[in-house]
C-alpha positions as CSV (number, residue, x, y, z in Angstrom):
1,M,-20.9,-12.5,10.9
2,A,-17.1,-12.1,11.3
3,V,-16.6,-14.6,8.5
4,N,-19.0,-12.7,6.3
5,Q,-17.2,-9.4,7.2
6,L,-13.8,-11.1,6.3
7,K,-14.9,-12.4,2.9
8,A,-16.9,-9.2,2.1
9,G,-13.9,-7.1,3.2
10,A,-11.5,-9.0,1.0
11,L,-13.9,-8.7,-2.0
12,L,-14.6,-5.0,-1.4
13,S,-10.8,-4.4,-1.1
14,Y,-10.4,-5.6,-4.6
15,V,-13.4,-3.6,-5.8
16,L,-11.8,-0.6,-4.2
17,I,-8.4,-1.2,-5.8
18,G,-10.0,-2.0,-9.2
19,L,-12.3,1.1,-9.0
20,G,-9.4,3.2,-7.8
21,S,-7.1,2.1,-10.5
22,L,-9.8,2.6,-13.2
23,I,-10.6,6.1,-11.9
24,S,-6.9,6.9,-11.7
25,I,-6.3,5.7,-15.2
26,V,-8.8,8.2,-16.4
27,Y,-8.0,10.9,-13.9
28,T,-4.2,11.0,-14.0
29,P,-3.7,12.0,-17.6
30,I,-6.2,14.8,-17.1
31,M,-4.3,15.9,-14.0
32,L,-0.9,15.7,-15.9
33,R,-2.1,17.9,-18.6
34,L,-3.9,20.4,-16.4
35,L,-0.9,20.7,-14.0
36,G,1.9,20.3,-16.5
37,Q,5.0,18.1,-16.1
38,S,6.9,20.5,-13.9
39,E,4.1,21.3,-11.4
40,Y,3.1,17.6,-11.2
41,G,6.7,16.8,-10.4
42,L,6.7,19.6,-7.7
43,Y,3.5,18.2,-6.2
44,N,5.0,14.7,-5.9
45,L,8.3,16.0,-4.7
46,V,6.7,17.9,-1.8
47,A,4.4,15.0,-1.0
48,S,7.3,12.6,-0.8
49,V,8.9,14.9,1.9
50,V,5.8,15.6,3.9
51,A,5.1,11.8,3.9
52,Y,7.8,11.5,6.5
53,L,5.5,13.2,9.1
54,G,3.6,9.9,8.9
55,L,6.4,8.4,10.8
56,F,5.3,10.2,14.0
57,N,2.5,7.6,14.4
58,F,5.4,5.2,15.4
59,G,3.5,2.2,14.3
60,F,1.0,2.3,17.2
61,G,-1.9,1.3,14.9
62,S,-0.5,-2.3,14.6
63,A,0.2,-2.3,18.4
64,Y,-3.4,-1.3,19.0
65,I,-4.8,-4.2,17.0
66,K,-2.4,-6.7,18.8
67,Y,-3.5,-5.7,22.3
68,F,-7.2,-5.2,21.3
69,S,-7.2,-8.8,20.1
70,V,-5.8,-10.0,23.5
71,Y,-8.4,-8.1,25.5
72,K,-11.2,-9.2,23.2
73,A,-10.2,-12.8,23.6
74,Q,-10.4,-12.3,27.4
75,H,-13.8,-10.4,27.0
76,D,-12.3,-7.6,29.0
77,E,-14.3,-4.5,27.9
78,P,-12.9,-2.1,30.5
79,A,-9.4,-2.9,29.4
80,I,-10.4,-2.2,25.8
81,A,-11.9,1.2,26.9
82,R,-8.7,2.1,28.8
83,L,-6.7,1.0,25.7
84,N,-8.8,3.4,23.6
85,G,-8.3,6.3,26.0
86,M,-4.5,5.7,26.2
87,F,-4.2,5.6,22.4
88,L,-6.4,8.7,21.9
89,L,-4.1,10.7,24.1
90,I,-1.0,9.2,22.5
91,F,-2.1,10.0,19.0
92,S,-3.2,13.5,19.9
93,A,0.2,14.2,21.4
94,L,2.0,12.7,18.4
95,G,-0.2,14.8,16.1
96,M,1.0,18.0,17.9
97,V,4.6,16.8,17.5
98,A,4.0,16.2,13.8
99,I,2.6,19.7,13.4
100,L,5.7,21.2,15.0
101,A,7.9,19.1,12.7
102,G,5.9,20.3,9.8
103,I,6.4,23.9,10.7
104,V,10.1,23.3,10.7
105,L,9.9,21.7,7.2
106,V,8.0,24.7,5.9
107,Y,10.6,27.1,7.4
108,F,13.5,25.2,5.8
109,T,12.0,24.5,2.4
110,D,14.8,26.3,0.6
111,S,17.5,24.3,2.3
112,I,15.6,21.0,1.8
113,F,15.2,21.3,-2.0
114,G,18.4,23.1,-2.8
115,T,19.1,24.8,-6.1
116,S,17.3,22.3,-8.3
117,L,14.0,24.3,-7.9
118,S,13.3,27.8,-9.2
119,L,12.3,30.6,-6.9
120,Y,8.7,30.3,-8.1
121,E,8.7,26.5,-7.4
122,L,10.2,27.1,-3.9
123,A,7.5,29.6,-3.0
124,K,4.8,27.2,-4.2
125,A,6.5,24.3,-2.4
126,K,6.2,26.2,0.9
127,I,2.4,26.6,0.5
128,L,1.9,23.0,-0.6
129,M,3.9,21.8,2.3
130,A,1.9,23.9,4.8
131,I,-1.4,22.5,3.6
132,M,-0.2,18.9,3.5
133,V,1.0,19.3,7.1
134,A,-2.5,20.4,8.1
135,N,-3.9,17.3,6.4
136,F,-1.6,15.2,8.6
137,A,-2.8,17.0,11.7
138,I,-6.3,15.8,10.9
139,T,-5.4,12.2,10.5
140,F,-3.5,11.6,13.7
141,P,-6.3,11.6,16.4
142,S,-8.5,9.6,14.0
143,I,-6.1,6.7,13.9
144,V,-7.5,5.2,17.1
145,F,-11.0,5.2,15.6
146,N,-9.8,3.6,12.3
147,S,-7.9,1.0,14.3
148,Y,-10.9,0.2,16.5
149,V,-13.2,-0.3,13.5
150,T,-10.5,-2.5,11.8
151,A,-9.9,-4.5,15.0
152,S,-13.7,-5.0,15.4
153,E,-13.7,-6.5,11.9
154,K,-16.1,-3.9,10.5
155,F,-14.6,-4.2,7.1
156,I,-17.7,-3.7,5.0
157,F,-18.2,-0.1,6.3
158,Q,-14.6,0.8,6.0
159,K,-14.3,-0.4,2.4
160,I,-17.5,1.2,1.3
161,L,-16.4,4.5,2.8
162,L,-13.1,4.3,1.0
163,I,-14.9,3.4,-2.2
164,A,-17.1,6.5,-1.8
165,K,-14.0,8.6,-1.2
166,T,-12.3,7.2,-4.3
167,I,-15.3,8.0,-6.5
168,F,-15.9,11.4,-5.0
169,N,-12.3,12.6,-5.2
170,P,-12.0,13.3,-8.9
171,F,-15.4,15.0,-9.1
172,V,-14.1,17.6,-6.7
173,I,-10.5,17.9,-7.8
174,I,-10.9,18.1,-11.6
175,P,-13.2,21.2,-11.5
176,V,-10.7,22.8,-9.1
177,L,-7.9,22.2,-11.6
178,L,-10.1,23.3,-14.5
179,I,-10.8,26.6,-12.8
180,G,-7.0,27.1,-12.6
181,Y,-6.2,26.6,-8.9
182,G,-3.4,24.1,-9.7
183,S,-1.6,22.0,-7.2
184,I,-2.5,24.3,-4.3
185,G,-6.2,23.9,-5.0
186,L,-5.7,20.1,-5.4
187,V,-4.2,19.7,-1.9
188,I,-6.8,22.0,-0.3
189,A,-9.6,19.9,-1.9
190,T,-7.9,16.6,-0.7
191,T,-7.6,18.0,2.8
192,I,-11.3,18.8,3.0
193,I,-12.3,15.4,1.7
194,S,-10.0,13.7,4.2
195,L,-11.6,15.7,7.0
196,L,-15.1,14.6,5.9
197,V,-14.1,10.9,5.7
198,E,-12.5,11.0,9.2
199,L,-15.7,12.6,10.7
200,I,-17.9,9.9,9.1
201,N,-15.6,7.2,10.4
202,L,-15.6,8.8,13.9
203,R,-19.4,8.8,13.9
204,F,-19.5,5.1,12.9
205,A,-17.1,4.2,15.6
206,Y,-19.4,5.8,18.2
207,K,-22.8,4.9,16.9
208,K,-22.3,1.4,15.4
209,A,-19.0,0.0,16.6
210,R,-19.8,1.3,20.2
211,I,-16.3,2.6,20.9
212,Q,-15.8,3.6,24.6
213,F,-13.0,5.5,26.4
214,L,-11.6,5.3,29.9
215,F,-9.0,7.8,30.9
216,T,-8.4,6.4,34.4
217,K,-6.2,3.6,35.8
218,F,-3.6,3.8,33.0
219,D,-1.5,0.6,32.8
220,F,2.0,2.1,32.6
221,K,3.5,-1.3,32.3
222,L,1.4,-1.8,29.1
223,L,2.5,1.6,27.9
224,R,6.2,0.6,28.2
225,E,5.4,-2.7,26.3
226,L,3.7,-0.6,23.6
227,F,6.7,1.6,23.1
228,V,9.0,-1.4,22.9
229,F,6.7,-3.3,20.5
230,S,6.0,-0.2,18.4
231,S,9.6,1.0,18.3
232,F,10.5,-1.8,15.8
233,I,7.4,-1.2,13.8
234,F,8.5,2.4,13.7
235,M,11.8,1.3,12.2
236,N,9.8,-0.5,9.5
237,L,7.9,2.6,8.8
238,V,11.2,4.5,8.4
239,V,12.4,1.9,6.0
240,N,9.2,2.0,3.9
241,Q,9.4,5.8,3.7
242,I,13.0,5.6,2.6
243,N,12.4,2.9,0.0
244,W,9.3,4.4,-1.5
245,N,9.8,8.2,-1.0
246,V,13.5,9.0,-0.8
247,D,14.0,8.2,-4.5
248,R,11.8,11.2,-5.5
249,F,13.7,13.5,-3.1
250,I,17.1,12.4,-4.4
251,I,15.9,12.8,-8.0
252,G,14.5,16.2,-7.3
253,R,17.7,17.2,-5.5
254,F,20.0,16.2,-8.4
255,R,17.8,16.1,-11.5
256,G,14.8,18.5,-11.0
257,T,11.0,18.3,-11.1
258,V,10.6,16.9,-14.6
259,E,12.5,13.7,-13.8
260,V,10.5,13.5,-10.6
261,A,7.3,13.6,-12.6
262,I,8.5,10.7,-14.8
263,Y,9.6,8.6,-11.9
264,S,6.3,9.4,-10.1
265,I,4.3,7.6,-12.9
266,A,6.4,4.5,-12.3
267,A,5.9,4.9,-8.5
268,Q,2.2,5.3,-9.0
269,L,2.0,2.0,-10.9
270,N,4.0,0.4,-8.1
271,T,1.6,1.8,-5.5
272,Y,-1.3,0.1,-7.3
273,Y,0.7,-3.1,-7.3
274,L,1.5,-2.8,-3.6
275,S,-2.2,-2.2,-2.7
276,L,-3.3,-5.3,-4.6
277,S,-1.3,-7.5,-2.2
278,T,-2.3,-5.7,1.0
279,A,-6.0,-5.8,0.0
280,M,-6.3,-9.5,0.8
281,S,-3.7,-9.8,3.6
282,G,-5.0,-6.7,5.4
283,V,-8.3,-8.3,6.3
284,Y,-6.5,-11.3,7.9
285,I,-4.7,-9.1,10.5
286,P,-7.2,-9.6,13.3
287,R,-7.5,-13.3,12.4
288,V,-3.8,-13.9,12.7
289,N,-3.7,-12.1,16.1
290,E,-6.6,-14.2,17.2
291,M,-4.9,-17.5,16.0
292,I,-1.7,-16.7,17.9
293,A,-3.6,-15.5,21.0
294,R,-5.2,-19.0,21.2
295,K,-1.7,-20.6,20.6
296,C,-2.3,-22.3,17.3
297,S,0.5,-24.4,15.8
298,N,3.2,-23.1,13.4
299,W,1.8,-25.6,10.8
300,E,-1.6,-23.9,10.9
301,L,0.1,-20.5,10.3
302,S,2.3,-22.0,7.5
303,E,-0.8,-23.4,5.7
304,L,-2.6,-20.0,5.9
305,F,0.6,-18.3,4.8
306,A,1.0,-20.5,1.8
307,R,-2.7,-20.5,0.9
308,L,-2.9,-16.7,0.9
309,G,0.5,-16.5,-0.8
310,R,-0.8,-18.6,-3.7
311,L,-3.9,-16.4,-4.1
312,Q,-1.8,-13.3,-4.1
313,F,0.8,-14.8,-6.6
314,I,-2.0,-15.7,-9.0
315,V,-3.2,-12.1,-9.0
316,L,0.2,-10.4,-8.9
317,G,1.6,-12.8,-11.5
318,F,-0.9,-11.6,-14.0
319,I,-0.2,-8.0,-13.2
320,V,3.6,-8.2,-13.4
321,T,3.5,-10.3,-16.7
322,A,0.9,-8.0,-18.2
323,L,3.1,-5.0,-17.3
324,L,6.1,-6.7,-18.9
325,F,4.3,-7.2,-22.3
326,F,1.8,-4.3,-22.3
327,G,3.4,-1.8,-19.9
328,F,5.3,0.4,-22.4
329,A,2.3,0.8,-24.7
330,F,0.0,1.5,-21.7
331,I,2.3,4.2,-20.2
332,T,2.8,5.9,-23.6
333,M,-0.9,6.0,-24.3
334,W,-1.9,6.8,-20.7
335,A,0.6,9.4,-19.6
336,G,2.0,10.5,-22.9
337,K,5.2,10.0,-24.9
338,D,7.1,12.3,-22.5
339,Y,6.6,9.7,-19.8
340,S,7.5,6.5,-21.7
341,S,10.8,6.2,-19.9
342,A,8.8,5.4,-16.8
343,Y,8.4,1.8,-18.2
344,P,11.9,0.4,-17.2
345,M,11.6,2.3,-13.8
346,A,8.2,0.6,-13.2
347,L,9.6,-2.9,-14.0
348,L,12.6,-2.3,-11.7
349,L,10.3,-1.3,-8.8
350,I,7.6,-4.0,-9.3
351,I,9.4,-7.2,-10.2
352,P,11.7,-7.5,-7.2
353,V,8.9,-6.7,-4.7
354,T,6.6,-9.5,-5.9
355,I,8.0,-12.2,-3.5
356,P,7.8,-10.0,-0.3
357,L,4.3,-8.9,-1.4
358,I,2.9,-12.5,-1.6
359,Q,4.4,-12.9,1.9
360,N,2.8,-9.9,3.5
361,L,0.9,-12.0,6.0
362,G,4.3,-13.0,7.4
363,I,4.8,-9.4,8.6
364,E,1.6,-9.6,10.7
365,I,2.6,-13.1,12.0
366,Q,5.9,-11.7,13.2
367,R,4.2,-8.8,14.9
368,A,1.6,-11.0,16.6
369,K,4.4,-13.2,17.8
370,N,6.5,-10.2,18.9
371,Q,9.3,-11.4,16.6
372,H,9.5,-8.3,14.3
373,K,12.7,-6.8,15.8
374,F,15.1,-8.6,13.5
375,R,13.1,-7.6,10.4
376,S,13.2,-4.0,11.6
377,W,17.0,-3.9,12.0
378,V,17.6,-5.7,8.7
379,Y,15.3,-3.3,6.8
380,L,16.9,-0.3,8.5
381,F,20.4,-1.2,7.2
382,I,19.0,-2.2,3.8
383,A,17.3,1.2,3.6
384,I,20.5,3.0,4.4
385,G,22.2,1.0,1.7
386,N,19.4,1.9,-0.7
387,V,20.2,5.6,-0.1
388,L,23.9,5.1,-0.5
389,I,23.4,3.1,-3.7
390,S,20.8,5.4,-5.2
391,I,22.6,8.7,-5.0
392,P,25.4,7.8,-7.4
393,L,23.0,5.8,-9.6
394,V,20.7,8.8,-9.8
395,K,23.6,11.1,-10.8
396,L,24.4,8.6,-13.6
397,Y,21.1,7.3,-14.8
398,G,18.4,9.5,-13.3
399,G,15.1,7.8,-12.3
400,V,16.2,4.4,-13.7
401,G,19.2,4.6,-11.3
402,A,16.9,5.3,-8.4
403,A,14.6,2.4,-9.2
404,L,17.7,0.1,-9.7
405,G,19.0,1.0,-6.2
406,T,15.6,0.3,-4.6
407,A,15.4,-3.0,-6.5
408,I,18.8,-4.2,-5.2
409,A,18.0,-3.3,-1.7
410,L,14.6,-5.0,-1.7
411,F,16.0,-8.2,-3.2
412,V,18.7,-8.5,-0.6
413,G,16.6,-7.6,2.4
414,N,13.1,-8.8,1.6
415,V,13.9,-11.9,-0.4
416,L,17.2,-13.4,0.8
417,I,17.5,-12.4,4.4
418,M,13.8,-12.4,5.5
419,N,13.0,-15.8,4.0
420,W,15.8,-17.3,6.0
421,Y,14.4,-15.6,9.1
422,Y,10.8,-16.7,8.5
423,H,12.0,-20.3,8.2
424,K,14.6,-20.5,11.0
425,K,13.1,-18.2,13.6
426,V,9.4,-17.4,13.0
427,G,8.5,-21.0,12.4
428,L,6.9,-20.6,9.0
429,N,7.7,-23.5,6.6
430,I,9.3,-21.6,3.7
431,I,10.1,-24.8,1.9
432,Y,6.4,-25.7,1.9
433,F,5.5,-22.2,0.9
434,S,8.1,-22.2,-2.0
435,K,6.8,-25.5,-3.3
436,Q,3.3,-24.2,-3.4
437,I,4.3,-21.2,-5.4
438,V,6.5,-23.1,-7.8
439,L,3.5,-25.3,-8.6
440,L,1.9,-22.2,-10.2
441,L,4.8,-21.4,-12.5
442,P,4.1,-24.0,-15.3
443,A,0.7,-22.4,-15.8
444,M,2.4,-19.1,-16.6
445,L,4.5,-20.5,-19.5
446,I,1.8,-20.5,-22.1
447,P,0.6,-16.9,-21.5
448,A,4.2,-15.7,-21.2
449,A,5.0,-17.2,-24.7
450,A,1.9,-15.6,-26.1
451,G,2.8,-12.3,-24.5
452,Y,6.3,-12.4,-26.2
453,F,4.8,-12.9,-29.7
454,I,2.2,-10.2,-29.1
455,L,4.9,-7.8,-28.0
456,R,7.1,-8.7,-31.0
457,D,4.4,-8.7,-33.8
458,V,1.6,-6.4,-32.7
459,N,1.6,-2.6,-32.6
460,L,0.1,-2.1,-29.1
461,I,0.2,1.7,-29.3
462,Q,-3.2,1.5,-30.9
463,I,-6.1,1.5,-28.5
464,T,-8.1,-1.2,-30.3
465,N,-5.1,-3.5,-30.6
466,F,-4.2,-2.8,-27.0
467,I,-7.6,-3.6,-25.6
468,L,-8.1,-6.7,-27.8
469,F,-4.8,-8.3,-27.1
470,A,-4.9,-7.4,-23.4
471,C,-8.3,-9.1,-23.0
472,L,-7.0,-12.2,-24.9
473,Y,-4.0,-12.3,-22.6
474,F,-6.2,-12.1,-19.5
475,I,-8.4,-15.0,-20.9
476,L,-5.4,-17.1,-21.8
477,Y,-3.8,-16.5,-18.3
478,F,-7.0,-17.5,-16.5
479,V,-7.6,-20.6,-18.6
480,S,-4.0,-21.7,-18.2
481,M,-4.2,-21.2,-14.5
482,W,-7.4,-23.1,-14.3
483,F,-6.1,-26.2,-16.0
484,F,-2.4,-26.1,-14.9
485,G,-2.2,-24.0,-11.7
486,F,-5.3,-23.8,-9.5
487,N,-5.8,-26.4,-6.8
488,D,-9.3,-27.6,-5.6
489,Y,-9.6,-24.8,-3.0
490,E,-8.8,-22.1,-5.5
491,K,-11.3,-23.5,-8.0
492,E,-13.9,-23.7,-5.3
493,L,-13.4,-20.0,-4.5
494,I,-14.5,-19.2,-8.0
495,T,-17.2,-21.8,-8.6
496,K,-18.9,-21.6,-5.2
497,P,-20.5,-18.2,-5.6
498,F,-22.0,-19.3,-9.0
499,I,-23.3,-22.5,-7.5
500,K,-24.9,-20.6,-4.7
501,M,-26.4,-18.2,-7.2
502,K,-27.7,-21.0,-9.3
503,S,-29.2,-22.7,-6.3
504,K,-31.0,-19.5,-5.2
505,L,-32.4,-19.0,-8.7
506,T,-33.6,-22.6,-8.8
507,N,-35.3,-22.3,-5.4
508,N,-37.0,-19.1,-6.3
509,R,-38.7,-20.7,-9.3
C-alpha cells in the first residue's frame, strides 16, 4: 500500500503541477488585466513581505517527520501521540507569535515600503497585510495535521485535496475581481478557501489517518533536540525567503510597483519550475528517513539520489530549454507586451537553480542524517551576499539586476560549495551522480539545435506557430531522450503502465 501511495503521490504531484500551471496560464492574464499592473505589483510586494511570517514555523515540519519516522520504525504509538501533542502546542504558540509580528508589520507599513508607494497604495497595503496575517494565523496550528498525514504516507488524499483547491480557486476569485473588489477581495477569498482546506485536512487526519494526541509526560530532552535540529532548518527557511522574496521588496523600495509586477511574472515562472522538482522528491521524504533509520549504506542513498536526479533532470531539462527558445514569445502572448522584459529575469532565475533542484533529495538526506548545519550556515552567508549584491544591481538594472544577484548567489552556494559538502561529508557520491547526469546531455543536442533554428526563423508570437512548434519541440525532445538518453529503468517507467494496461485488456476479452 505504501508503495502504491508513493507512486500515486508522485504521479498526482505532477498532475497537480500540470493542472495548476494550466489554470494559472489562463487565470493570470485575466487577473493582470482586472487588477492592473500597479495593483498586481502592490499585491505581490505585500505578499513578499508577509511571507516572512512563515519563518515562525522554524522548520518544525521537517523535524516532525524525522522523529515520527523513528517512532514508527519502533512501533511506539504512545510516543507518536506525545509527539503530536507537543507539536500542536508548539505550532499554536508560534502562530500567536506570528500574529503579534504581523500586527507590528501592519503598524509600520509606511516605514517598510518608504516613499516608492503613493498614499493610496500605502493605505491598501495595510489592509492587504492585515488579511494575509490572518491567513497565516489559520495555517500554523494545522501544520501538525498536514505533517502527520505526510509522514503517514497518505499522499493520494493530500494531492487530490490540493488539486481540488487548485481548480476551485479561480472559480471563486475571478467573479470577485469581476465585481470590482480588487486585490482586497482576492486575499479575502484566498483566506476563506485556505480555511476550508485546512478543516478538511484536519477531519481526514482524525477520521482516516487516526491521529492521536497525548499532552502528558513531555520529553523535554526531545524538545531540546527538536530546537537544535530545527534551528538550522530555520536558517534555511530564512535563506529561501531572502533568495525568493527579498528581490521584490528591494525592487519595490527602489523602483516601485510596476517593476515589481514585471519581476513577479518571472518569479511566478520560477515558482512553477521549483514545484516541478519538489513534486517528485517530496514523496520520498518519509522513505529517506526510513532508509537512514535502518542504517542503509551511503551507496544505496547515492543510487537513489542519482536515479531521482536523472528523472528530475529529464523533466527540468525540457522546461529550461523550452523556456530558452519559446519563453519570450510565451511571456509576450501570455502576460502582454508590457511584461516581455520578464524574459531575461526568468532565465537568470531558472537556469542557475537547475542543478540544486535535481539534487533536492540531498537536502532531506542531510536532515535525516542530522548533517544539515553546514548547509544552513553556507546559505545564510550566501543570502546576505545576495542582498548586498542585489541592492546596487537593482538601482542600476531594475528587475534584471535583482535576478542576476540571486543567480550569482545560488551558483556559488548551491552548486559549488554544496556539491563539495555532499561528496566529502554527507557521503553521497557526487562523481557518480555527475556522470549519470552527463550521460543525458548528448540527447539534448538535437532538440537544442532545432530550437535555435525555430527561434531564428519562425515568428513564434503567433499562437498557431507557437503551439505547432512547441509540440514539435516536445516530440523531438522525447524521441531524442528515448534513443540517446533514457536507461532501461527510465524506459520501463514509461512502458510498464502500457504493458499492464494491455495485459488487463487482453485478460478481459
